[in-house]
N, C-alpha and C positions, 0 to 999 in steps of 0.2 A: 777831415776832407777827404783822406784816401776811403775811408767807410763809405762815404756818399758815393764816390765814384765808382767803386765795387757794385753797390748796391743797385745803381743807375746802370751800370752795364749789365747786372744779372737781369734786370725788369726789360732790357730792351731784348738780350737773348730769349727772354722767356716768351715774348711776343711775337719773335720770328721764328723759333720753333715750334709753338704750340698753334694748333687752330681748332676753333670753335667745332662741336661736332654738326650732322646735319640737324639732331634733333635740336640742341641748342638754337642754331642758326634760325630754324623754321619757329620755334618759341618766343624769341628775340623779336621776330618782324610782327606788326600789327596784323597782318593777312595772316602768319600762323596763329596768332591769338585768336584771332576773329572764327580760322577753321576749327581750333578745339572747342572755339564755345559752340558751334554750328553743331558738331557732332556729338560733343558729350549732350547738350541740348535736345537733339534729337532721340538718344537713348533714354533722356528722362520722359520725353514726350510718349516714347512707345509703353514705359512705365505706368504713366497714367492713364492712359487708354487701357490697360489691363487691370489695373487698380481700381477704376470707375466702375467697369464692368464687373468686379470681383463686390463692390461696393452694394451695387443693385440687387445682389442676391439678398439683402436683407428685406426684401418685399416680397421673399416668399416664404420668409417664416425665420424660427431661430433654427430651426434643424436644418435648412437648408444653409444659412450662414455660417453657423458653427461647424459643420460638415466641411465647408467650403476652406475656412479657416486651417481645420485639423488636416485637409488634403494638401494645403500647402507646406507642412511640415515633414510630409511623407513623398514629397515630390521627387520623382528619381529612385526611390527604393525598390528593388534591394541594390539596385547598381549604386547609388549614394546612400550614405550614411542618413540616419535619420535628423531632418533638420540641414542638411549639407548645403541643399538646392537653395533653399530660402536666406542660408550665409552667402553664397556666392551671387545671388541677385543684390545683395544688399552692400557686399564689398562692390561690385560694380556700380552701384548707383552711388555710394560714398564717394568713387573716384571721380565719376562723371559732377559730381556737386562741387567739389573742392575744385577739378579741374574749371569747371564753368563759372564758378565765382571767382578765383583765381585770374584767370584771364580776362574778366569784366572788369576787376578792381583796377589791376594794371590797363587795361584800355583806357579806363576813365582817367587815371593818373597821366596818362600820357596823353590824354587830351587836354586836360588842364593842364598842362606844362606848356602845351602849344598854342593856349589860347589864354594868357595870364588875366585878361580883362575881359568881362563878358562882352558879347556881342548885342547890340540893340537894334533889332527889328521893327519896323513899323505895324507888320503882320507878323501872327507867329505860323511859322512855316512847318511845323511839325505836329502829326495829331497827339491828342491825350494820351494815349497807349506810349508814344513814345517817350513824351516828356516824363513818364512818370515809370520807364523802365527800370531805372536806378532805386528809386525808393520800392517799386515793386518786387525786386528781387531783395531787399531788406526785409521787406513783410513777408514773403515766402520763407526766407533764410529761419526767421524768429519762428514763423510758425512750424518749421518741419521739428526744431526744438521741442515747441510744445506738443505737436500731434504725438511725436515719439515717447516724452514722457507722462502723457496723458492714455495712449491706446496701447501702447507696447511695453512698458516699464510700470507704468500703473501710479507714479510717483506724484503725479499732479491730478490725480482720477479724482472725482468730484464724487463718486459712491466707492462702495467695496468694492476692489478691483479685482476680478476673478481670473485669475488666467484660464485659457480654453475655454472660455465664455464670451468672445467677441460682440455676441448678439446684445447681452444686457450690458457690457461695458459703454458698448455707442448710446445703448439708450439712455444710461447713466449721464454721458458727456452733454447729449442735446437735451436734456430735461434742465439743463441750468442756463439762463440768460449769456453768461459770458462763453459759456462753450460755444453757443450758436454765434454772439457777435464774433469772436476770434474765426472762429471757422468760415464764417459768410464771407467777412473782410477780406479773408487768404484766399477764397477762391473766387472772386471778383478780381483780385489782384492778379491771379492765376490766370485769368481767362484774357485780362489784357497783354499780361508777358505772352501768352501764346500765341496772342495775334500778330503781334509786331515779331516776336522771336521767331517764328515759323518763317516767316518774309523773309527776316534776315538770314537764317540760316539757308534758304533757297539761293538768295540771290550770292552769299558767302562762297555756296558750292558749284555755283557756276549753274542752276537750275533756270536761273530766271533769265528770260528773254522777252522781246516784244509781243512776240505770240502766246507766250505761255505766261505773262503776267498777269493778268486777268484772271486764269485758273487757279495760280498759285495764290491770288489774295483771296478769291473765294473758298479756296481749301483752309487757308488760314483763319477766316470770319467762322466757317462752320465749326471747325476744331475747335477754337475757343469759345463757341457757344455750346455744342455738345458736351464736353467737358465742364462746362462752369455749371451749365443745368442738372447733367447728371450728377455730380458731385452735392451740388444743393439740394438737390432732391430728397437727399436723407435726411439731413437736420430738419427740413420744412416736413416732411412726413410725421418723423418723430415730437414735432411743436404741435401738429394738427391731429395727431392721434391714429393717424394711418397706419404706423409702427409701433405698436407698445409693446 
């Protein structure tokens, strides 16, 4: 009994004496999690734009594409060591992906706890992109793992993976039916994710307003379309023989 009393007193004292940090308070709030999702999502979006532009260099031939891949590894030299800039980008991206996925998962769980039973609506009130955001996130997470194992480490690469020869590696991947299917499904999921995610991020960060909403929706649609078409153009070009 005495032990229980001492424990209860210690817990009450700890509760009175310790206050959560500002970062913890922000993270624990729904708005804080949505802000983390918005900022990390914009970081990944910026990377995707640059990544797509880099991918399009494949249309200029193997020398151009392989040269671009080599340049990425020497970026920042001699101030930075070989591949340091590339690893900095990778670390930032991993942090953004983890923060984005964690916040999304926790918000989803919080939403499910708040609504233990599903609501029944006579009409669907959300767009297809909104309804598939969660599944789209899962598809993209699995794709990222597959993409790295395919074109970065070569673990699941269908051909003879050659480090330093990304042009041939890309040709090998998109010369298989399953490589194309996986990539195309992921890119369409990405387009839907961006279309809804950009709009949500703008609203969370306070950029939305009655006068700007139309422009933001148009920007979201254009970004989703351009990125989807840009990424999809590479496997389509390999399949049709434009790139070989």
